[in-house]
N, C-alpha and C positions, 0 to 999 in steps of 0.2 A: 835831382837827377830829371830832364826832360825826356820825354815820353815818344819827342820828335825826333829820335836818331834817324840819321841820313841810311837810307836805304842803298846796298854798293853790289855790284856782282862780283863773284870770287875771280873773273878774268884781271880784274881792276885793283886786286886788295893784296893777291896771292903772287909766287912765285912755282912754279912746276915744273916737277924733273921726272914726270910720268918716259922721257925720251932714255933716262939713265935705269931703266926697270930692266930686270932681265929674271924671266923664267928658266927655272930649272927642272928635268921632270926627276922624281924621286928616286930612280935610280942612280941617275948620275951626282946624286949629293952625296957630299962625302962628309961626315958627323965633324962637329965642331962647335965651339963655343958660341957661335954668331945668330941669333934668333933672324929664323926666315919666314918673312911673311906674306900672308895672303890676303883678303879680302875679309875676315873675322877677324883677325889675329896672328899667332904665332903657330906655322902650321909643321915646323921644324928645324933644328940647328945644323946649322954648317959650317966646313970652315974658312971661309972667306969673308968679305962682305964690303958691300956698294955703298953702302951711305953711313956716315959719320957725324951724330950730333941730332936735333931734337927737329922732328917732321910730323906733317900733320899725313897721316892713312886714311882714303877713302876708300869705302870699299866702291868698285866698277862694278861687278854684277853678282848673281847668288839670291837666293828666296832671302836670304836676311833682310835685304833692302826693303821688302814689305814688311816682313814678320818683325823686326827691330828684335829679336833675342836677345842680340847683341849690338855693343853700339857700332854701328856705321861708319864712323870719321869718332880717330886714337890716335894717341902721341906713340911716335916708337923713336928711342932714344938710345946714345952708345953708336954702337956700331952694330948695324944688320944687312940682312938683304929683303930686298920686296922682291916679289913676282909681279905679271901684269894683270892682276887680278884687284887690285889697289891701287889708285890713284893716290899720288905723293906732293904734296905741296908744302911749302912753307908760307909766314907771311909777308908783305913786303914792309915799306916804310909808313903804311898807312892801320899794318895791325898786325895783331901780335899770333904768333902760330898756334899757341894754347888757347886763346881770347879765341879763335876760328873754329877749334875745335867743338867749343861749348855754343858759340850761336849755330852751327852746324847740327848740333844734338837740339835744338830749338827750333828748329826749323822742318816745314813741310816738304819731304822731299819729292812727293807722289809724283807731281808735275813733271820732275824730272827725268823718271824712271821709263823706259824702254823696255820692249821683249813681253809677248805674251808668256812664253815657257820659263825663260831664263831672263829676270828681270836684270836690267844693266843703267849704266848710269855714262852715256860717253863721254869723251872729254870735253865735248862742247857743249853739250846741257850739263856738266859741273863748272865749264867758266860762268854759265848763266844762272846758275843758282845766287839769287840775291839772300843779303843778311844784312842786319843792322851792324852801323861802322863808328859808334863812336869817339871820341877822341882815344888816342893813346894812354893817356891818364887813367882815364873812365874806363877804357877795356882793362889796364891793369888791375884797377879795385875790385871790378871783375872778378878775375881768374884768380886775385887772392881769396874772397870770398868763397870762389867754389872747389879751389884747389884745395883751401883748407878742410873742406867736409873730404874731399876724397883723399886728402892725404889720412885722414883720421880714420876713414874705412879702409883704405890700403893696410895700414899699422895693426886692425883689427881682424883682419884675414890675412896677416901673416901669423900672426898672435895665436891665430886659430890652426893654421899650417901645422906651426911648432908641438901643440898640445896635443894633435892630433899623432904627429908623431913620438910625440914620448907615450902615447898610451897606445899606439901599435909597439912600438919600441918593448913595453912591458908583457903587452899581449905577446909579443913573439918567444920575449926571453920565460914566460913561465908555460906557455903553453903550446910552442912549437920546437925551441932549442932544448927545453928543460933545465935551462941553467941551476935552477935553486936542484935538482935531484943529482945532477953533475958534484954541486955544491957538498951535496950529504954525502956521496960517496967518494969523495976527496979526490977530486981530479980536476977540480979549479976552485976558486976562494972566494965566500960565499959575499954575497951581496945586501943580504936579506938580513931584519933583524932577527934575534934567535928564536923567536914566537912565532913568526912568520914560517921561517926556514922550516922550521918543526912540523908544518903541515905537509912537506913534500917527503916521500921516501925517498932511498936513497938508491934503488938500482930501479932501471928499465928491464921490462918483458918484452916478447912477441907479440904482435896482434895483426889484424888485419890491415891495418895501416905501418906495419913496422915496430921500431921500438916505441913505447910508453910507459909515462911511471907506474911503476909494481900498485896495485890496486885501481889505476881507473880505467877508462871502458870505454868502446870505441860504441858510438851509436847515433842516432836518428837528430837532429838539434833540436825537434819538436819537445826531447824528454827534457829538455831548459827554457821547455815554454808551457803556459798556463794553458795557451790553445794556439791553433794555427789555423788563420780564417783567409779567403778570398772574400774581395770586396764586391758591389754590388752599384745598379745603377738607376737611380729612378727614372719612370717613363718621361720623358721629356714630352709629352703632349698634356699633361697634367699639372698646372703652373702651381696648383697650392704645394708640390713637391719641392720646387724651385725656391733659391732665392732668400733662404731663410736665415741662419747665423750660425748655420753648422759646417764645418769645416768637408771638403769633398775634394779628395785627391786623385787625380789622373795621374797615368804612367811615366809621363811623360816630366812632369816636377820631382817625379822619384830622382832628376839628375843632380838635386840639389843634398848633398849628406843630409841635410838640419832643415827640417820644414816647418816653417813658423806657421803661414799659414797656405792657402790656397787660392784658385783664384776664382773657383764655384764654392756657390755654399746650398745647400740645403735644408728644409726642414725637417723638425720632429717628425711628422705625417710623412715623409720622403722616407725617413729611415724606417718609420713601424710599417711599412707598407712597400716595402722592397725587399730587396735581399743586401741593399745596403747595413753595416752593421759600426758601431761607435765602439771606436779602437782607442784607449787609454794615451796618455803623454806617455811618451818613454818605447812605444811598439815601435819593433825595427820594421821596416816595409821595403819589400824583395818588388821592381817591375818585373813582370812575366811575360809581355808582348813585345813583339815590334824592335826600333832600336834601342829603346832602353833594357831588354833584356838582361836580367843579372843587375843590373845596378840599385843599388842597398841607400837608404835615408830610414831619419829618425824621427818619430812625430814630436815636435817639442810642444803640444797641444792635443788636446783628443780631438779624431777628427774621422769621419768617413774614407769611403776612397771606392774605384771601381773596382771591375772587376779583371781588370787588367794588373791588379796589386795583390801581393799577399801580406798578411800583417801576423808578423808573428810576437805573440803579446807574453812579454817574460815573467817571469816570477819575481819575488820580488828580489832575490838578489844575484838575477842572474841580465839585469838588463845593459850593462856595460859589455858584459860577454858577448853576449847573442849579436848586438851590434858590431863589436869590432870583430868578431869571428866571420858574422856573415859580410864586413867589408873585405877582409881580406881574401873569403871564397867566390868573389865576384867573377872572376873567370872560371873557375872551375862552376860556377852555376850556369851562366851563359852555355860553356859547352855544352849542356845536357840540352839545352835547346832546341826545340825541334820544328820542321815546315818548311815548305820549298819557299813558299812566296813570304811567308813572316814569319821569324823565327821566336817560336813560344816557350815559357816555362808553362808548368799547372802547380797548382798547393801537393799535390802528392810529390812532384821531384824535389819540390822546395822541403816541403816537411821532413821527408826521408833522405835530404841531403846529410851524411856521415860524418860526424866529427870524431876526434877525442873529446870525452865527457871527466871534468875532475871532478872530484867528492866536493860534496855543499863545502865544507869551509873553507876550500880553496874560491869556486866561486865568490863566496861571500867575501874574503879576504880581498879578493880584484876587485869587487863592488866598493868596498870601502876604499882602496886604495884610487881604483879609476873613476867612481862617481859624480869626484868635486873637478875633475880634468874635463868630463863631458858636459858639466853643467854649467861650468866656466864656457867650454867652448858656443854652449846653447846661449847663452845669455851674450855674451860676443856677436854671436850672429843678430842677435833682437837690436842690440845697438848700431852693429852697423844699417839694417834697415831701415833705423829709425834718420839715422844721417842719412839714407840715401833717396828716402822718400822726403827729407825738408830741400834734399841738393834740387830733387826734382820735380818740388815746388819752388823754388827761389829761381831755377834757371830760367824759363820763360819770361820770368816778369823782370828778370833785371836783364836777360837780353834786348828785352822789348824796350827797355826805357819805364815799365809800370813801377817798378818799387824802386824804390831811394835804397841806396847805398846803408844808410844808418840804421833803416828798417830793416834790412836783410841782416846786417851784423849784431842787431838785437834778438833778432830769432835763432841766429849763430850760438851768440852767448848762452842761452837758454840747454843749449841739449850737451854743450864742449864745455 
């Protein structure tokens, strides 16, 4: 495959549908089944649509054009609505729509962005963006390779959504609805093996949290933890504290439920000479500051974190319980945050957060039942990350023509 692909401006290889977009203010939208897209993806679901088919959406404005935290170009399929914050195009006879998405994601769009305060790509600048444009047959081959990776990543993420739903459903059944207690009371059919069912009492009693199983308690989440700690940041001015091999989590990274790794790393010296602490894999982390206050993740590997993070290091039999409990309590935790300019939690608020605490035997059985699901979720995230890294490595080389398709297919075969 040649590395001398012809470069063409988007105006020559796309059909633009911007004039069909129609913004609708949130109060005027009627709920429905159709996605309502903005600059970075779906922002709502509405009762009508203005497009049907497969289209390429390209962010028109927003900080994401600079930060690239989310894809600025993405496909919208089926029936949907688009507001005026995303350009909408398809490929013409010279370009496949899906190929154009990949080509744009491999392109430096910085020269086409205007606006000092709010980044923007005008329609005129969009039309002037140039991308490699090989023959349609080659575009299809490139799309086949990259789509294969994207499809596998999407399947893993869908599987993980199902795994979390299963775990949350069991958590709710045992610790919110108290189904096994009702079964023992004879008010509903039992759904657990007899030996597990026997771990639950047969009646509910009054508590500060309402009715709870007899023998259970209301108490602070810290009672389910070995310890609860806030993180710390080594001095930035000391070079020997940074760029080591120890993961260092920022509160912004807590948006991801499973944290496999972190953007920044620190050294052992940075840990020992600062307030940073090394937390074990399986630690549940709560973001305490700013936009992510109340967000929750679990560490897939030992890691440190900054002072905006609170680590709940679980006991041997409480890892899954603490994680899924705090995941359910996110809104309640966020509601405790205070501060006029920036919403903050603190370690005291997190560790004293009251929950219903089951006996040790029930917690151990929940870990036995759910621990493998949580580990499967983590392993699927690892696989998805490996595939995403391969896709991101292949993408610019395939689009530029620097990588031959057989080589790309061989790399793909090694990981799938």
